[in-house]
C-alpha positions in Angstrom: 0.0 0.0 0.0 1.0 3.6 -0.4 2.4 4.5 3.0 3.1 8.1 2.0 -0.5 9.1 1.3 -3.8 9.1 3.2 -5.6 5.8 3.6 -9.3 4.9 4.2 -9.6 2.0 6.7 -12.6 -0.3 7.4 -11.6 -2.1 10.6 -12.0 -5.8 11.4 -15.3 -5.5 13.3 -16.9 -2.9 11.1 -19.7 -3.5 8.7 -20.4 -0.9 6.0 -23.2 -0.9 3.4 -22.9 1.5 0.5 -20.2 2.8 -1.8 -16.7 3.8 -1.0 -14.9 6.1 -3.5 -11.4 7.3 -2.7 -8.5 9.0 -4.4 -6.2 7.3 -1.8 -5.6 3.7 -0.8 -8.3 1.7 0.9 -7.7 -1.0 3.5 -10.6 -3.4 4.3 -10.4 -5.7 7.3 -14.1 -5.6 8.0 -17.2 -6.3 5.8 -18.4 -4.1 2.9 -21.7 -4.7 1.2 -21.5 -2.5 -1.8 -18.9 -1.1 -4.2 -15.4 0.2 -3.6 -13.3 2.4 -5.9 -9.9 3.8 -5.5 -7.5 5.8 -7.7 -4.7 3.9 -5.8 -4.6 0.5 -4.0 -7.4 -1.5 -2.4 -6.2 -4.1 0.0 -8.3 -6.7 1.8 -6.9 -8.4 4.9 -7.7 -12.0 5.8 -10.7 -10.8 7.7 -11.9 -8.5 5.0 -14.8 -9.2 2.7 -16.5 -7.3 -0.1 -19.9 -8.2 -1.6 -19.8 -5.9 -4.7 -17.5 -4.7 -7.4 -13.9 -3.5 -6.7 -12.1 -1.0 -9.0 -8.6 0.3 -8.5 -5.2 0.7 -9.9 -3.9 -2.2 -7.8 -6.0 -4.8 -5.8 -4.4 -7.0 -3.2 -6.6 -9.5 -1.4 -6.1 -12.0 1.3 -9.9 -11.9 2.1 -13.1 -12.7 0.2 -14.6 -10.8 -2.7 -17.9 -11.7 -4.2 -18.1 -9.4 -7.3 -16.1 -8.2 -10.2 -12.6 -6.8 -9.9 -11.2 -4.2 -12.3 -7.6 -3.2 -11.8 -5.7 -0.9 -14.1 -2.3 -2.4 -13.3 -2.3 -5.5 -11.1 -4.4 -8.0 -9.0 -2.8 -10.1 -6.3 -4.8 -13.0 -4.9 -3.0 -14.1 -1.7 -2.9 -17.7 -0.4 -6.1 -17.5 1.8 -8.1 -15.3 -0.6 -11.4 -16.2 -2.4 -12.7 -14.5 -5.4 -16.2 -15.3 -6.8 -16.4 -13.1 -9.8 -14.8 -11.9 -13.0 -11.7 -9.8 -13.2 -10.1 -7.5 -15.7 -6.4 -6.4 -15.3 -3.1 -6.2 -17.0 -1.1 -8.3 -14.5 -2.3 -11.1 -12.2 -0.6 -12.9 -9.3 -2.3 -16.0 -7.8 -0.6 -17.5 -4.8 -0.9 -21.2 -3.9 -4.1 -21.8 -1.9 -6.0 -18.8 -3.4 -9.5 -19.7 -4.8 -10.8 -18.0 -7.9 -14.2 -18.8 -9.6 -14.9 -16.6 -12.6 -13.5 -15.3 -15.8 -10.3 -13.4 -16.3 -9.4 -10.9 -19.1 -5.9 -9.6 -19.2 -4.1 -7.1 -21.4 -5.6 -4.3 -23.5 -7.2 -1.4 -21.7 -9.0 -2.7 -18.6 -10.2 0.8 -17.6 -12.6 0.7 -20.6 -14.3 -2.6 -19.5 -17.1 -2.0 -17.1 -17.6 -4.9 -14.7 -21.1 -6.1 -14.4 -22.8 -6.2 -11.0 -23.1 -9.7 -9.6 -26.9 -9.7 -10.2 -26.3 -8.7 -13.9 -24.5 -12.1 -14.4 -27.8 -13.9 -14.5 -29.7 -14.4 -17.7 -33.5 -14.8 -17.8 -34.7 -18.2 -16.5 -35.3 -21.1 -18.9 -38.7 -22.7 -18.7 -39.3 -23.7 -15.1 -35.6 -23.6 -14.2 -33.1 -21.4 -12.6 -31.6 -18.4 -14.4 -28.7 -19.2 -16.6 -25.5 -17.6 -15.3 -23.4 -15.5 -17.6 -20.0 -14.1 -17.0 -18.7 -10.5 -17.5 -17.5 -11.5 -21.0 -20.8 -13.1 -22.1 -20.0 -16.8 -21.8 -21.0 -19.3 -19.1 -18.7 -19.3 -16.0 -16.5 -22.4 -15.5 -18.3 -25.4 -14.1 -21.8 -24.3 -15.3 
């Protein structure tokens, strides 16, 4: 994280519902239900969780994210992390033990790709069945 600038922190026992938008780095050790955007780094500790989309220059997670990630430069999934959602970035590091369920798009200009909200991943239901899941990139997620 950028130790020279300001930092927004969501502590371990905190629960926040809504949208966090920051020009500075954001550190999440608690629970966020909503979207988080930073013009710097977003870091989730092992106790951190986000149920919503994450957008930043650099995303580092040891926690859990259920939603899309869009990182202009780099995404790092640490050994105990879990990502349930699609990601768009130019560089990706996945440590041994990290869990990732979704689609990944690398290269190009990720800032132009808008991640879909988790609810937008579902297509209309087939006759009498469950909705068909679609990924950020239009295909079916792995395992479905």
